[in-house]
C-alpha positions in Angstrom: 4.9 231.5 -111.6 4.8 235.2 -111.2 2.0 235.9 -113.9 -1.1 234.0 -114.7 -0.9 235.2 -118.1 2.0 232.8 -119.0 -0.3 229.9 -117.5 -3.2 231.0 -119.7 -1.0 231.2 -122.6 0.5 227.9 -122.2 -3.1 226.5 -121.5 -4.6 228.1 -124.5 -1.5 226.9 -126.9 -1.8 223.4 -125.6 -5.6 223.5 -126.4 -4.7 225.0 -130.0 -2.4 221.9 -130.6 -5.1 219.4 -129.4 -7.9 221.2 -131.9 -5.2 221.1 -134.6 -4.7 217.5 -134.3 -8.6 217.0 -134.0 -9.0 219.1 -137.1 -11.3 221.8 -136.0 -9.7 224.9 -137.3 -12.0 227.4 -136.2 -11.5 226.1 -132.4 -7.9 226.0 -133.2 -7.6 229.6 -134.5 -9.4 230.7 -131.5 -7.1 229.1 -128.9 -4.1 230.3 -130.8 -5.2 234.1 -131.1 -6.1 233.8 -127.1 -2.6 232.5 -126.6 -0.9 235.1 -128.3 -2.9 237.6 -126.8 -2.2 236.7 -123.2 1.4 236.5 -124.2 1.6 239.9 -125.5 -0.5 241.2 -122.6 2.2 239.8 -120.3 3.6 242.4 -118.1 7.2 243.1 -118.7 9.2 242.8 -115.2 12.0 245.1 -114.5 15.0 243.9 -112.3 15.5 246.4 -109.2 18.6 244.7 -108.0 16.9 242.9 -105.1 15.2 239.6 -105.3 12.0 241.4 -106.0 10.8 242.1 -109.8 8.6 245.4 -110.3 6.3 245.6 -113.0 7.2 248.3 -115.8 4.7 249.9 -118.0 3.5 248.1 -121.2 3.7 249.8 -124.2 0.8 251.2 -126.0 1.4 249.2 -129.2 1.8 246.1 -127.6 -1.4 246.6 -125.4 -3.5 247.6 -128.4 -2.0 244.6 -130.4 -3.1 242.5 -127.4 -6.6 243.8 -127.1 -7.2 243.3 -131.0 -5.9 239.9 -130.9 -8.4 239.0 -128.0 -11.3 240.9 -129.9 -10.4 238.7 -133.0 -10.9 235.5 -130.7 -13.9 236.6 -129.5 -15.4 237.2 -133.0 -14.4 234.0 -134.1 -16.2 232.5 -130.7 -19.2 234.3 -131.9 -18.9 232.7 -135.5 -18.6 229.3 -133.8 -21.6 229.9 -131.6 -23.5 231.2 -134.7 -22.4 228.0 -136.7 -23.0 225.4 -134.0 -26.7 226.9 -133.2 -27.6 226.8 -137.1 -26.4 223.2 -137.2 -28.6 222.2 -134.3 -31.4 224.0 -135.6 -31.0 222.1 -139.0 -30.7 218.7 -137.1 -33.9 219.5 -134.8 -35.8 220.3 -138.7 -34.6 217.0 -140.1 -35.7 215.2 -136.8 -39.2 216.8 -137.1 -39.5 216.2 -140.9 -39.0 212.6 -140.4 
């Protein structure tokens, strides 16, 4: 593989399918957004006529869309962390009340 972004996108895509099967919609959304973001940020390789491919510049629209998608995934991760910590606090409060 020439690009690690493709490998990361495939891994997050498989994790998204696994989380979809498990029924965790927030985690599925996070993995799917990360997969799409990594695929969009993948550098385009232009053939040079030799066996070696050289990277060409990434279009600004594609770059900013990729950044926006990754930021959305990070925001969802923050939401999930907050949701999990709130549930943990509620469980601890219920345990102490007994």
